[in-house]
N, C-alpha and C positions, 0 to 999 in steps of 0.2 A: 506494500500499499504506500502512496506517495501522497505528501501532504505540503502545501504551500502554504507558510504563514507570512502575510504582510505586516502584522501588525508590529513588530520589530525589524522589519528589514531582513529578518532571517529566511534560509530554506532549509526545511525540517525533512531530512528523509528518514522516515520512522523505520526503514529495514537495518540501515547502520546506525541510527543514532546519532547522527553527527550534524554539524552546523555549519553553514558556510554564507557569505555574504549573497544576495540577489542581484542579478542583475536587471536593471532598470533601463531597458532601451528599447525607444519608439520610433516607427517610422512614419511619414506622411508623404504620401508622391503626389505632386502637383502637375496635370497637364491640362492645359490651355484648351478652348475650343478651337480653334485654330490648327490644332495637330491632327483633327479628323474625326470620323462620327463616335458616336458613343462605343460602339463597339472596339472601334481600333483604340480608343482610349482607353478603354478598360484592360486589352488586352497588353498595353504598354505597362499599365501600373501593375498587372499581374507578374508581369514578368520582373520589375524592378524589385519587387517585394520577394519574389522568389530567389532572386540573387542576392537580398539581404538577408534572408533565412539561410540561406546556406553561409554566410559568413558570420553569423551570430556567434558561433562557437569561438570563434578570435576575436569577438569583441569584449571589451572589459567595461565595467564601472555604469554610469549613468549618462544617458547620453538621450536627446530629442532631436530627431534628425529630419529636416525635411529637405526632400529631392524635388528639383524643377525640373521637367525634361522640355529639351527643345525638339524642335520638329526634325530633326536629324536622328532622333531616337529610334524610331520606328524601321530605318533603314540600315541601322548596323546589325552586326551579328550580335548574338547573346554571350559568348565569349569576350569580345570586345567592349561591351559595356561591362561586365564583370569585371575587366582588369582596369577601367575607368573607375568604376565606383569604388574599387579596393585601394586604387592609388590614391582618392579622394580621402577614403578612411582613414588610411595610414597618416596621410599629411596633415588630418583633424585631430591623431593619437586617440582614435577611437579603436582601430584595428592594431593589433601586433604584428611586427613584418613577419 
């Protein structure tokens, strides 16, 4: 059984009875209407959120991250966007190298 305790900011794993600090990292993705129709904007946001979720284990601390996509984001490859976001997170000190 796994329990998450937010009251004291500690994560409690009842199997091992140990405590560790909880990561408090949130993402928001902004896309303007000029990017494309709703299904295209939603696709782009889902893609960026998936990339961020993959890097979540490498992140530490507390962060509120707002990502604004430009019009070229829909034409780039997944791998290239992942490299861009990773370099930005490293530069901001959110992700370890």
